[in-house]
N, C-alpha and C positions, 0 to 999 in steps of 0.2 A: 504494500500500500504506500503510495507516494504521500509525502507530507502536504496537507492542504495549505493554501495561502493564508496569510494573516488577514482575516476578513475585517473590513471596516464598513460601517454604515452610519456615518456621522453627518450632522448638519454642517453648513459653512462655519469656518472658524470665527470665533468672536473673542480675540485675545484680551487678557486682563493682566495688568502688571502685578506681579506677585513676588516681591523681593524677599530673600531669606532674611530672617530676623537676626539681629545682633544681640546676643543674650547678655553681654556685659555692658550694654549701652541702653539708657532709657529712651523710649520712643518720644516723638513730639507729643505734648499733652493735648488732650481734647476733653470736651465736657464729660464728666463722669456720670454713669448711668445708675439708676436704682435708688432705693430708699435704705436707710440704715436699719439694720437688725440688731443694734447694740444690746438692747434689753434682752432679747431672746438669746443672744450669744452669752451674756453674763449668766442667764438662767441655765444654760447648757454646760458651760465650762466651770463655773464656780463650784457647783456641787461635786463635780468630778475631782477637782483639785482638793477641796475641803475633805471629802470622804477618804481620798487616798492619804492625805496628811494625817488624819485621825488614825487610820490603820497603821501607818508607819510609826506614829508616836506610841501606840500601844505595843507594837512589836519591839520597838526600841527599848521600852521599859522592861520587856521580858528578856531580850538579848543582853542588855547592859548589866544584868545582875552580877556578872563576874568580870565586867569590863568589856569593851568593844575591840575585837581584833579586826584586821583587814578583811578577813573572810566574812566576818559578821557584817561589816559595812557593805561588802559586795552583795551578800544575800539580801540585806535590807533594801539596797538600791534596786536590785532586780525585782523584788516583790512590788515596790512602788512603781517601777517602770511598766510592769504588766497590769497591775490593778487599776491604774489610772484610765486605761483604755476600756476596761470592763465597766467602770463607773461612768465613763463618757457615753457608752451605749445606753445605759440606764437613764441618764439625764436627758439624752436625746429623745427617748420614749416619753419621758415626763413632759418635755417641751411640746411634743406632738399632741399629747392628750390635753395639755393646757391650751394649746392653739385651737384645737377642735372645740373645747368647751367655750373658748372666747370667740368662736366663729371667725377666727383669723384666717385670712386668705393670703398666703405668701405669694400666690400667683396672680392675685387680683390686679387688674389694670383699669384705668379710667375708660369709660365708654366713649369710644372715638369711632369715627367713620373708618370703615375698612376699605382700603384701596386694593383693587385686584392686582396681583403680581404674577410674574412668571417664576415657576419653581422647577428645578431639576430633581428627579428622583434618581439617586446614584446607588448602583448595586455593584460594588467591587467583588470579584470572585477569583478563586484560585483552585483549580482542579476539583470543583464541586460537581454534584450530580445535576446535570443540566435541566432535567424535567422538574426537579424540585425547585430550583432557582426561578425558572421561567414560569412555573405553575404559580408560585407565590406572587410573582410580578403581575401575572394576568389577573389574579384575584383582586389585587390592590387597585389595578386600573379600572376594572369593572365596578368595584365598590365606589371609587371616586366618581365615575361617570354617573352612577345612580343618584348621587347627591346633587348634581348640577350646581356646584358651587361657583363663586365668582372668579376663582383663580385658574390659571392655566398651568398644566403639568406636562413635562416630557420625561420619559424614562430612558436612562442610560445604563446599560449593562457593560461594565468596564472589566474586561477579562485580563488576568495575568496567568492564565492556564498554560502550563508547560507540556501537558500530555496532549499529543496531537489528536488521538482518538476522541478524547473528551472535547477538545476544541471543535472538532468537526460536528459533534452533536450539539454543541452550543450554537453553532451557526444555523443548523437546521431548526433548533428551538426558537432562535431569533426570527427566522423567516416565518415560522408558524405563528408566533406571537404578533408579528407585524400584520399578518393577514387577519388575525382575529381581534386586534386591539379595538377598543371603542372609538367611535368617531370623535375627532378633535384631540386625540392623544397620540403624540409622536413617540415612536420607540426607536432607540438607536443602540448600536453595538460597536465596541472597539476592542480589539485584542492587541496588546502591546508586543512589539518584537522582543523587548527585554523587560523583565519585571524589576527594573531599577528601583531600589528603596521600597519594594514591596507595596503594601496598601498605602503607606504614606506617600510614596512617589506616584502611585496610581491616581489618587485624589488630587495631588499637586499638578500633575500633567493635565488633568481635565480642567482644573481651575484656570491654569495659564492659557489653555487653548480655547475654551468655550465658556468660561465663567462670566464674561461681560454680558451675555445675553439673558442672565437669570439673576433675579434679586435674591433668591434663596435656593439652597440645596438641602434636600433631605437625604442624609447619609444612612444607608441601610447595610446590614450584613447579609451574607448569603442565606441565612436562615431567618431573617427578619420578616415580619408580617404585620402590617398596620391596616386598620380600617380606614375607609375614606373619611369618616368623621374625625378620627384622630389626626390624620394628615391635614384636613381642613382646619381643625382647631389650632394646630401648630402654625400653619401658614397665616391664619388670621391674626394670631398673637404677634407674629413677626411683623405683619403689616401695620398693626395699630401701635406697636411700640418701636419707634424709630431708634431707640437706644439699645435695643436687644441685638446682641451679636450671635447668640446661640440659645436655643431652647431645647432642653432635654426632657424626654418622657421617662416614665418608670415602666420598663418592659416586664411583662408577666410571662411565665414559662408555659409552653404548650408542648404537645406531642410526647409526653412522658409515658412510657410503658413498662419500664423496669423499676426494680425496687429503689435503686439510687436516684434515678431520674424523678420518680414520684416523690421521694423524700425531698429533693431540691424544689420541686414544683409546689408541694404543700407548704413548705417553709416560706417560699417566695410570696405566695398568695395570702397565707394566713397571718404572717408576721411582718414580712418585708415592707408592706404598705405603711406600717406605723413608723419604722425607722426612716422611710422615705419622706413621710410627712414631717417628721422632726427635722430632717436635714433641710428640707425646703423652707421650714419656718425660720431657722436661724441663719441659713446661708444667704437667702434673699438673692441679690444680683451677683453674688460671688459663688455661684454654684459650680458644678463640675460637669465633665463630659465623659461619657462611657463609650464613645466611638461609634455608636449606631443608634438608630431610632431617635434622631434629633434633627432639628432644622437649624441651618447656619446661614447668616447673611453673607452672601458670597463675597462682596467687596470688602467686608470687615475681615473675613478669613484671609483673603488675598493680601490685604495690606498689613495685617497684624500677626498672622499665625503660621507663616511659612517657616518650617523648622530647618535649621542648619544641621550639619553633622557635628558630633562631638569629637574631641581629640581623645583617643583611647590609649591603651598601653602601647608603648613603642612608637607613638606618634601616628598610629593608624586612625582613619576616620571611622567613627562608630555611628550607626543609625540610632536615632531616638526611638526606642521600641514602644513603650506605652505612651504613644504620642498624644492621645486624646486628653489626658490630664494637663499636659504641657500646653496644648493648643488652647484649652479653656483658660489657663492662667495668662497666656499672652493676649488673648482677646480682652480679658479684664484689665490687663496692664495698659492696653491702648484705650481704655475708657468704655468699652462695650460691656453691656450687661450679659451675664451668663445665668440664665434662669432655669429652674427645675419645676416641672408641672407634674407632680405625682398623681394628680386627680384626673389626668387625661387618660381615659380608658381606651382600649383597643390597640395597645402597643404590645407586640408579642415577639418572643424569640424561643429557640430551642435550647436544650441543655444536653451535655454528654450523657450517654446511657449507662456507663459503668464507672466505678471508682478509678480504675486505671486510666480510662480516657479523660476523666476529669483532672487527674493529677498531671497527665501529659500536657494538657492545655494550661494548667496552673503554673507549670514550670516556666512557660514563656512569659506569663504575666508577672511572675516573681522576678525574673531577670529585668524586665522593663520597669517594674516599680522600684526595685533597688537602685536602678539608674537615676531615679528622681532625686536621690540624696545629693548627687553631684550638681543638680540644677537648682538647689535651694538658694544659691547665691545669685540667681538671675536678677539683674537690676530691674527695679520698678514693679516687681510683682506685688499684688495686694497680699496682706498678711493671711487672709483666708485662703488664697490660692496656694501660698506656701504650706499652709496646714494640710490642704488636700494632697499635695505632693508628699509631704512627710508622713501623713497617715497611710497613704498607699504603700510606702516602704515599710512602715512599722507593722502593718497587717501581716507581713511575712516574717519580719524579725521577731515577732512575738512567739513564733513557734520554737525557734532555738532557745528563746528566753524561758518558755514553759518547760522545755526539755531540761535546761539547766536546773530549774527548780525541782523537777522530778528527780534528777540525780541527787541533788542535795537532800531531798525528802527521804529518798531511799537510804542514803548514807547516815541520816539521823538515827535510823533504827526506831524501835518502838519504845525504848526507855534508855536510861543511862548505861545499862549493862550491854546493850546491843548497839550503841552509838559507834559506828565504824570509824568515824573521824574524830573521836574525842582525843584530846591531847593528854589529859591528866590520868596518870596511872601510878601504881606503886613504884615502878622502875623509872618513871620520868616525872618527878614532882614539881619541876620548874615551870611547867606549862599549865595554864588553867583549863578547866572544862570548856570545850567549844563544840557545838553550841549547847546551851542548857537542854536537859532532857525534855522532850515534848511528850506530854502525857497523852493517853488515848482521848481524854476530854478535850485537851488543847487541839489535837489533830482533828477531832470531829468538828469542833467549832469553826476552825479555820476552813476546812473543806466545805462545810455547810454554807459559810459566808460566800466563798468563791463560787460554788455551784448556784447559789441563789442569785447572785449578781449576774452570772452568765445566762441564766434562764429567765431573768426578769423580762426582757423584751418579748420573749415567746409567751410567757404567762400573761403579760398585759394584753398582747394581741389576741390570744385565745379567750381571755375573759371578756373582752369587748364583743367578740363574735358570739360567744355562748350566751351573753346577756342580751343580745339583740336578736329577737326571733326572726326578723327578716334576713339578717346576715347568716344565721345558723341554718335557715332553710336551704340556702344555695349551696351549703356544704352537706346536705342530706339530712339535716336535723341536728339538734344539740347533742343527742346521744352519740350518733356516729362521729360527729365532729370531735367531741371530747375523747372518744376512743382513739381516733386517728391522731389526735394531739399527743396522747400518751405514747403511742407507737412511734411517732416522729421523734419525740424527745429521747426515747430509749435508743432508737437507731442512731440519732445524732451523737449521743453520749458514747455509743459503741464505736462510731467511725472517727470521733474527734482525736483519740490518741494516735490512730493510724495517720491522719492528716498532719498531726504535729510532727511525726517522724518524717513524712514525705516532704513537708514544707521546709523542715530543717535541712534535709538533703538538697532541696532546690536552692536554698540560700547558699549552701556550701558550693554547689555546682555553679551558681551564678558568679561567685567570688573567685573561683579557681579555673573556670573554662571560659573560652572566648564567646561562644554562641551555641544556640540550639538550632537544629534543622527546621526550616520553615515548611510545615506540612499542613494540609487541610485538616480541619477538625473532624474527628470520627463522630458522625451524628446518628448512626444506627447501632442498635444493640449488638454486642459482640460477646460471644462466650470465649473467654480466654482459656488456654490450656493450663493444666496443672503446672507444667514446667514454667510457663510464663508467669503465673501467679507467684510461685515460689521465688523465682528470680527477681521479681518486682518487690516482694515484701520480706526478703530474708532479714533485713535490718530490724524490722519490727519484731519478727519472731525471735531474734537473738536477744533484743532488749527485754522482751516478754519472758523469755526463758530465764534470764538473769534475775528478774523480779520474782518469778515463780520459785526459783531456788532460794531466794532470800526469805520469801514467805514460808516455805516449807521448813527452813532451818530456824525460823523464829527471829530472824534478824531485821526484817522489814515490816513496817506497820501494815496492819490488815486493811487500813483505809486506802491503800494503793491497789487493792484487789480488783476494782473495776477497770483500772488502767491496764493492769497485768493481763486480765482476761481478754481485753480487746486486742492487745498486741500479740498474745499467744494465738488468738483465733483470727489473725489478719488474713490468712489465705481463705478460709471458708467465708469470712465476712466479705471479702473482695469478690469471691465467686457469687455470693448471694446478691451483690449489688447489680449484677447483670441479668438476674432472673426476671423474666416477664411476669407481670402480675396478672393473674387470671381474672377474667370478668366474673367468674363464679365464686371468687374468694369473698369472704365476709367483708362488708363495707369498711369496717375499721382497718383491716389489713390492706385494703386497696388504697388507703390514703386518699380517699376521694376529695375532690375540691370542685369549685364551679366549672373549671375547664375540662374536667374528666367526666362529670355527670352530664354536662351538656356542652358540646363543643360550640364555641362562638360561630356565628354564621360565616364570618370571613375565613375561619379555619376549615369549615366544611367546603366552602367554595374553593379554597386552595387545594384541598385534597382531591377534589373532583378535577381541577385543572391539571394537577400533577399526573393523575391517572390518564387523563385524555392525552397529555403530551407524551407520556411514556409509551402509550399505544401508537401514537403518531410517529414517534421516533423509532419504533420497533426495537426497543432496547432489550436485549436478552441478558447481557451482563457487561457492566462497565469494567474497564481495566482496573487492576488493583492500584489503589492509591499509594 
C-alpha cells in the first residue's frame, strides 16, 4: 500500500500575528479584567493555614518532650506541608457551600446585548480512532444546528497522525462528515507533514495561519463532546464580556464501563461539582485552563499566550508540556480574564478504562506539572496564576511526601519497644529517644483526623445529594446512591496507596529521565496480562510485603493494615479495575450516576454517528497503536 498524500481541506489563509512570549519580561499593560474575590480567597486560605498551624503546634508539643532533633523538625515540616493541602480542599468545599447559600454567582455577568461572532471548533488529534472523533464532531454540529443560535461555527479537525492507515481513514471520515454536515456549517481538515511541538504546535500553527478570521476558538480533545447549548452559552459569554480571554467549563465523564472508569465517573459527578464551585467562587477572573472544552478569544491567545521553548539540561530546548496552565497564566498576565463556569452543563469527556492506562496518562501530566516549578518566576504573573502552577506541581509531590510519612510511621513501630529508629538504649545512653512512642490512641486519633479531612469533600457532596430528593432521584434514589457512595469510598481508599507509589515513581522518573513517548490515550477497556500487571506493580507488592512482615512480627502499628492490604493486593486490584460492570449487577455495585442511568441525548447521538461512520468506513480492525 502506497502512502496517501497529506490531505488538506482548509479555507483561505487568514494570518494572525502571534509572537512567542518572553517569560522574563513583563508585557505592555492593559486594562485588567474581572472583579476581586479577596473575601472569598481569605475564607478559603485562612482556615487552611490556621488549621495546619494548630496541628503543627500540637505535634510540636508532643515531639518536643525530649527536645527537637533535625529529624523531628523534618517530620514536623513534612506533616505540615501535606496537611495544608488537605485542609485547603476542605475550605474550598466550605466556600462552595457558603457561595451557594449566599446565591453567589462567580460566573455572573451584566446583561448586555450579545453580538454574533465567528467561532472555530478545533479538534487536534493524534492516531485516534477516526469514526469516534468524527462521530462526536457530527453530533456536536447537528446539536448546534438544532439550536439556530446567532453565532457562526466552523469545525477544524487538525491531525498530527503519524500512522498512514489511520490517516487514510481520517480523510474518508472527513469526506463523509462534509457530505452530511448541517447546512451553514463548514468542516475543514488538515494533516501536518511534521507534528512539531505536538498539540501545542498544532494549535499555534492554526492560530498563525487562520486565526484572524475567528473571534473565538473552542478547543476540544479527541474524546470531547459538548452540547450545542453548552457551546452557545460559552460563545455568548465570550461575546458579552469583552475582557474575557478564556472561559473554561467543568467536563463531566461519560462512557465508563469498567470498575475504575465508573469509580472516576461517580466521583466526578457526585463530588467534583462542589470543588469546582468552590474554585470558581474564589478564583473569579484568575481561573485556570485544562486544555479542552473551553473557549478562547483568538486574538488574546495570539498576542499573549504563544509559548516559547524552555532551556533544559545541557542547553537543549524543552517543550512546555502542561501548556494549558501556563497559557491561562499568560492570558491573565496580559490583563485578560480567565473565567470558570462550572454550572454550564453539557460538557463531557472520557476517562481511561483501567488503572494502568490511567497511570500511563498520569505520568505525562506529572512531568508537565513538575515543569511548572521552573516557571514560577515568570515576570508579571498574577499571584493566583502562580498558585495554580504551584498547586499543579504539589499535587504530584504530595505522593512522595505521603510515602515518606508512611516510612516514618512504619519505623515508629507500635510502642517504644518496637521503635526501629529510637536512639536511646542501654548501650548508647548519649542519645535521647526519637521520636516519642506513639500510642495506639495517638495513632488512631491522628489517622482519624487525616482520613476525615481527606473524605470531607466527598461526604459534603454526598450529603447534599442525599438530602435533596430531586438530586438523589437522578442517581437512582437515596438508597442506591448512598450504597454507591460507600462502595466508591472503599475502592478509593483501596486504590489510593497504589496511586501514591505510582505517582512517587512518576516524580522520580520525571526528575531523572528526559521525556516520555508521546502516545495516544488508550480509551477502550483492556485486560492486561498477569505478566504485565506484575511488572507494573512489583514496587507496590514489595513495599506491601515489607509492611506485612512488620505487622506479623509485631513491629509495625496495626493502623497501617489498610495501606498494607492495598499494596499487597495491587495486582488483583489492578486487574479488577478493568473488569466491565455488568448491567445485571446490583445498582450499588454498578456505581450508577445520571450519565449511566440515562445517557444524555448528545451522547446517544454521538454513539449513533460513530456506528454509522464505522459502517461507512468499513473498519474491520485499526492498526495497533
